[in-house]
N, C-alpha and C positions, 0 to 999 in steps of 0.2 A: 342364492350360497352365501353362509355368513362370511361374516369377515376373522381372520387367519387370524391366532395371536401370537405375541412375540416370541413367544417359549416355545415356535413351528421352526422359526426360522435356523434356516443353516447357521454355523458359523465356525470359527478355529474351538478347538478347543481348551477351558484354561485347567487351574492348581484349585484346589477345594481353598477356600478362602479368598485367593488373590488372583480368582481368572487369568486371562492374560497380561495382566499388568508388567509382567514378568519382560512380554515379547515384545513391549514397547519403549523406545526411547522418546524422548520429545523432542530430540533434534532430527530423528527421523521418522517419525509418527506417520506423516504425512505419504510416506510411502510403502507405511507396510499396510497401510490400511486401501492404498489404488493394491497390491500384490494382492491385500483378501478381497479386493474386490473380483481381481479376473478369477478369483479362486473357487470364490463362494456367490455370486451374481450381481445384481442391481439392486439388495439388501439382504444384508444379515445380520447379526449379534454376534459382539462383541461384549461380554462381562468384566467387568472391570470394578474390583474387590468387589461389594457389596451391593454397588449398581452395574446394571444395563443397558450399553448405548445401542442404538439402533445405525447402521451403516444403509447411506445411499446413493448408490451411481448413477441410478435413471434420470436423463436430462431433463425427461418431463415431470417429472416425478419434481426431480428438484428445484424445474422453473412453478411449477402450480403452489409446493413450500415456498418458495421463498416471496408470493405475490401474495401471501396469505399472513405477511407480516402487515403491521404488527400485532394483530389482533389471535390470528392460528397461532403464532411460533416468535418468540425472542430468543435473542441470544444467551448463551446460559448464564443463571444468576451467581457463577462463581466469580464470573470476572469482573462484573458489579461489584463484589461484594469484595473483590480486592481489593478492587480500586477504593472502596470507601475506610476502608480497615485503616489504608492507606491517605488516610484523609481528604484524596480529591472528591474531586463534584465529577462525574459520570458526561459526558456533554453528550452531542444525536448518537454517536455508535452506541453507546451499551442505557441512551437514556427506552423508556420504554412506556405503551400510551398513550395516554394524554399529556404528560410531560414529552413523550418525544415528538405529537405534533404541534408541540409548542415549538419546540425548538428547529421541529424542520424547518415550519415558515423563516425563523430568522436565519438557520445556515444558507436556503436555499438564495434568498434575497442578498445576503453576503456574497456567494458565491457564485452572481450573475454573470453570465460573461460579458458583458459591456464591465462592468466592473473586472474583472480579470485583462480582458485587453488592455483597459488603461493601468495595470498593472505591467504593462510588455517592455515598459522603457525600462524599468529597473531594471525588471527580469533579464534583461541584456546586458545590465551592467553586469552581474554575476559573471552571467558567461561567457564578456570580455575574458572578466577575469580570472577565470577557471582556463580561458585557451591561452591568457600570457604566461600560469602557472606551471602548465603543457607545456610552451614554445619554450622558455625556459630549459627546462626537462631534458626537451624534444635536440635542444640543440648543443647541451652538454654530455648528449647519448646516454642518459639516468634511467631506468626502467622508471614509471612512475604507479605509486601504491592506487589503481585505480580505483580499489571499493573505498578506500578510506579521501581521498578525493571527493567521488560524488555523494558520500556523507557529507563535506563541506560545502558541497555545491547546494543538496537540498537545504543544508540546515541556513544556510544563506540566504536561501527561496525564499523559505517560508518564515525568517523572522523578517526581511523586506515587506511580505505581503500582510503576515500578522498584524507585527505593530509599527513597519515603516521603519526599524531598526537596522542601521548597517552593520551587525557585527560581523563582517568581514573575516569568516573564518578559514574559506578561501587561499587569504595571503597571509594569517595569523600562523596557518596549520592546525591550530583547533583554537576551544573554548570553553568556558566554566558551561554554561549554556548546553551547547553540544557534551560535555562528558555526563553532564545529569539527566540527559535525557537518554543518551546510552545503556547509563543504571536502573534508570526508572522502568524503562523498555523492557533491558533482562530480566530484571527483579518479577513483572507483572506475569511477562509468562513464563517464567519458573514458577512463580506461587499456584497463578492457574493451572497448569499443568500437573501440582502437584499432590498427589494420592489425600495428600493428610499434611494440616497447616500443623509441621513441625518448627516454623520459625517461631511459632503462639510459646512455644517450652524452651528452644532453642536458637538463642541469638547469636547465628555464626557472623564471621566476620562481615559477607557479602550483604546481609540482612541488614545489619549496622549502617553500610555504604548504600542500601538502601533509601533507608529511612534520612540519612542525611540528604540524598539528591534529593528525594522527595521534597524534604522542608526549604531548599534551596529554589528549588523547581516555583514552588506553590509561590514562596516573597516573589520570583521574578515576574510569574503571572501579574499577582497582584499590582505591582510594580506600574508594568504595563498596562493596565485595567487604570489606573490613578491618572497615570499621563495620560493616555487618551482621552479621559473624561477632561481635564484639566485643554485640553488642546482644543477642544469642541467647546468646553464653555467658554473661550478666549474668542473662538471661530465660531459661532450660529451655521453658520454655511455647510460647514464639513457635515451635518445632518444630513442635510439633501444630496449633499455629494462628497463624501466620505473619502478619505486620502488614504487607505486602507483597513483589509481585512477589521481587526479589533474598530475601530470606528464605525462599521458598518453595521456587525455585530452590537454596539451600545444603541445605534440609532432604530433599530430592529425591536431591539427589548425595551428601548423607552416609549416604543409605542402603544398610544394609548388598548387597553386590555391584551400586552401579549402576555401577562402574566407572567413575565422570566424577570431577572434584576442580574445583580453582578455576579453571582453566584454561576447562572448558567451560562452566560459570555466567558471567564474566565474558564472552566468546564470545558467549551468547547475551542478557546484558544489552546489548551493545553492538548486537547485532541490534535486539534492541529499539526501542530508541535509536534508530535509523536509518532501519528500515522504518515505525517506530508515528510518525514524522515528518512524511514526504514524503507518505504513505500516506492518512492522512486527511485533509490540510489540503487535497492536492489534490484530494479526493473529494466536502470537504466548498465548496469555493471551484466547484465546478462544479456542483453544487445549487444552492448559493444564484443562479447565473448562471442556471438553469433556472429555477427559480423565480420568478424577475423576470418571463424570460420569457414566462410561463406565469400569468396574474391568475388563473386559476379552482383550478388545483392550490394555491397559495398562499393564496388564503382557504381550501379546507377543510383544506389541513394548519395554517393559523393557529388554525378555530375548534377541532379538536383539540387542540389543542396546550393552548391556552388553557381546555377543558372540563374534558380530562385530566391537568394539571400546573399549577395555578392560583398554586402557589412553585415555585419552580425550586429556593432552597434547601433544602427539604425534600423533593424529591421523594425515592419510593420506586421497587422496583425494580419493582413490580405497576403504579405511576403509567408506568413505560419501558416496560414491556412492552406495556402498551394503548396506545401508539401506535402503532397496525395502518398509518395511509395513511402517518407520516413514514416510515416503514420503506420503506416502498411508495416513496414518493419518492427514498429512500436508495440502494433496489436499481435504481429503474430510470436514478436518475443515473452510477448504474456500469457499468450496460448500455452506456448512449450513450459515457460516458465515462469508460472503468476505468483504472483507476492503472494497471492492465499489463494494455496491450494486446496483447501478445503473453508465450511464457514458449517460452524459448530451450533446448535440450535435447542432449546428447550419446549416443547411442547405446552401451550397456555389450557389446552381443551383438548376433548376427546378429537382423534382425527381418525380417517383411513385414507392410507398410503399403500398405493399396491396392493391391495385387496386387505394387508393389517390392519387391524386397531391400534392405535399409538393412546394412552394412556393420560391425563395431563400430567404434566413433569419430566415427560419420556424424554430421554437425550439424545439428539439425532445428528450425526455424523455425516453431511454433503460431499459429497469427493468431486470435485469441482472437476480435474486434472483427470478424466474418464472415458468417457465419449470424446472430448477436446484430442483426442489424440489416439484414436479410433480409424484404424483405414474404408470404418463401412460407416466413417460420416465425412472425412475426407481422402482424398488421392496422396497418396507418399503421405499421412497424418505428422508420421515421427519429421518430417523434413522440415528445415528452415525454406519457405516460400514465401514471402510477403505479396508475392502476384494474385495469390488467394483471396486475399481482403480489397482487391481491385474491382471496379465494375464487374459484376458476369464471373467473377472468384467465386470458390466452391466453398470459402468462407460465411460471404453473401445472402449465401439461401435460408430461409427461415431454419430449417430445422439446425444448422451451425450457429445463428444464433440464437439458439435455444439452450444448446450446448456449450457454448462459449460467455461462459461469465469472468473476465477480468473484473469487471465493476461490480459485480452483484449479481438483482433485477429486483423488479418489483418497485413501490414504495421505498424499500431500505436499500437503492441502489445508490452506490458510493456519489456523492453530492460535486467532489471534487473532480470529475473523469475530464470536462475541458484544460482544469487546471494540471493536471497529470500530463497529461499530451500535451502541453503548450511547456511545463516545463524538460518534459524532454527533448521535442522537437530544440529545444534550446540549446539544450547541451549537446545533440548532433549537430548543430549547425558548428558551436564553437572545436568538436571534432573533426569532423567530416570537411568542414572550410578548408581550415586552416594547415589538416596535417593530413599525411599517408600513413596505414594506420600496419605497421607490422607485424606485432602480437599483442595478443590477449591472452593469457595463462597464470593458472593456479601454481603455486609454489614447487608442486612435484610434476608437471607437466601434464598429468591426465587430466580428463574432465574434471571439474571441479565437483568438488559434492555440494549437495544442495543441505542447507544449513538452516534446520528452523529455528528463528528465534516469536519476534513479534511478529513476520512474516518471514517467508519464503526465501532467503539470500545465496549468493555463493558461497567460496570459502575464499578468502582472498585475492584479491586477481593483481595482477601488475600488467602494462601495457608498457609498449615499446612503441614510441612514433617517431616520425621522420618530417620535420618542417620542409614547409612548402617555399620554392625557393625566393618567389617571384612574390609573397605575400609578407609582410611586418607587421606584428600585433605591438599596439597602444596600450599596458596595462589600464582600465577605467580609471 
C-alpha cells in the first residue's frame, strides 16, 4: 500500500490564509496541541498561515524520529535564524550536521560525570546559601518567592560551573547577568513563534531591550572566554584538569583536529547559561509544588535526605547518588510537568512516519506529554507517584522509557542530564533537610498555570517554610 500524503491527515479546520493561527497562543500552544492529539489521534496536520505542520503524538514514532537525528531531522531553522540575526553563535543545541558532530565531542567531554562530580563542593556552597536565605524568611514568617529564588540558584550554579564565577545572585537578589539572560530567553522564544518577523519593520521597546541585553551578554561571555584562556596560559596544568566548564570547552576546542575555536566555545557557554537557568528552575518549582500536595511523598523524601545527607555543606558524590527516592521524585515531576513538553523538528529528507510521507522541509511537532500521562501506559498516570521510578516500578519498563523523554532521546539527547539531576538533588537537600514545608501556591491559590516561554514553567509560586528547631545554618 503506498504511503499517504500529509493532505489526507485529519486536523482542525482553519480560516482562509490564517489557518489555525488564531487558535494558538504562544504561552499555551503546548496545551492546545495536546488537546488536539486526543481529538484527532496520534498524527494530524495543522495549517499555520501558508505553512502546514504535522503533529506527532505516537511514542514509538517519536522515538524513531529522535533517533534519526541529525541526518533525518533537525531543529526548525527559524530558531537558529533568530539567534544568528541577533548576532549570536548557535551552540550544540542549534548546530547541525558535521558542525554538530564536532561540537558534540567537545561538549560531552566537558559534561563528563567525573568533571561534574568535581564541581559538587561549589554546587553545595550555592545550595547552602539558598538554604540560609530561606532560613531567614522562615524564622521571620515571610513567604518566599520560590520561582525567583530558584532562578537565582540556577544562575549561580551555571555561572560557577561554566566560568568559575561566584556571582551570588542568591544573596544579591538579582544581577545584570540574570536580567540579560531572562530578556534574551523571552526574546528568542517570542521571535521563534512569531508568524511574521515584525521586529524588522517595527522596533518595539521590547525589541530594543532585547538588542541591549544581547550585546551585554555577548560582551560578558567574550570576557569570560578571555579570562579562561588567560588562566590556562598561566597554569598549563588546567588543560589536563580544567577547573570549570569553560576551561574544559577550551581544552577540547584546542585539541588537534577539533575544527573548533572560540566562536563555538562562546556559543556553548551561552547555550548553557540560557538553557541551564530556566530548565532547572522550572523543574524544581514544579517539583516543590507537587511535593507540597503529596504529604506521603514529601515525608519519604525528607526522611531519605535527612538520613543520607546530614550536612549539605559536605555532601559527597556517593551521598548524592544514594538519593534514589529524591531522584524518583524529580523524574516523576518532569513526567507530569516536563520543562520541554514538545520538540519541534524539520525533515531534512523525504521520510515515512506512520505510513505518511513527509517531504524535505516538513515541520514536525513532537508531542512529548501524551502517552506519558496515559493510563494505558502507567497505572493512575495523572497521579504523582515517585515509587513508579524505583526498581520494578511501571515507569522503568521499556515502553515507559520509550514514552517518557524529559531529556530527549537518541544522539541528540541532552548532554547535561547528570548535572541537571545533581542540581535538583542539592536544591532538594537544602529544602527538605532543613525545613518543614507548609505550602507552595500560586497567587490565586489555584493550580498554577503552565506558562510556555523558553521552557514550560509554572505561574510564579510562593512558598512558606518552618525551620527545624534542632538545626541551624550558617551561610557559606
